[in-house]
C-alpha angles and dihedrals in degrees: 000000000000130000097355136077109275131181091213091058091047089055103035100026129226132209105002121351108211135193126179124178139175141179110220115199115241091243092055092048089054100040103035104024092036091222142081131258089240093054093048091049090050093051091048092050094046100039107026103031110026097026093048092047093050092049093048093243120166091210122064098200140094105235118347087137092066094058096035091049094049094047094044093050093045095048103042098255118153102273091207086071092061089088096057093034089059094060113107150104131261117209126194132174137165116241120223091259093051096260118138122242109201131175143169125206120197109179099177117045113145106197139159136192098196136037133025115035093350091080096054119105114276094016090062090044091053091051090047092050088054090046093240106107115121143020120344094010098104094096092056089046089051090052090053091050093049092048092048092051091047093051094045094046093048092048093052095046091049090050090050092047092050094044092241097124096052091046092049093048091050092048092048094046094245095122 
């Protein structure tokens, strides 16, 4: 299915199927993310897994759409594909030593590095800045997208786990 969320694409993949994972040492989780591995795992389970399942969501993540949307718009991708490119699952678990295992899986990310909107003005410039404009650069572009989604998703879940996001929204009147 093209340009809409589709269970078949979530299961079988389409375009590029991306996975990015990281193990974040316990000390980094506490000092830099201002949280704990256990708290991040709990937020992921409650929000992304249980909450998404209860709501009937096809994506089990917090905000893939933010990163996918920004990258797609900046690089001349077909913005109608943002919906399907944002499907995916976030996984988090605490290792025995307290480190955090964190991963994102995006099974349906239709992207291009040449042709269509990628050759227009600033879109081409953005791809060139990242070193991914042209033939045979789509794999590197996919790696950048997966890493961006991983970083953004981890940052948000850590902020939720630490209570920073709710506090910031309240202070800024976005509540």
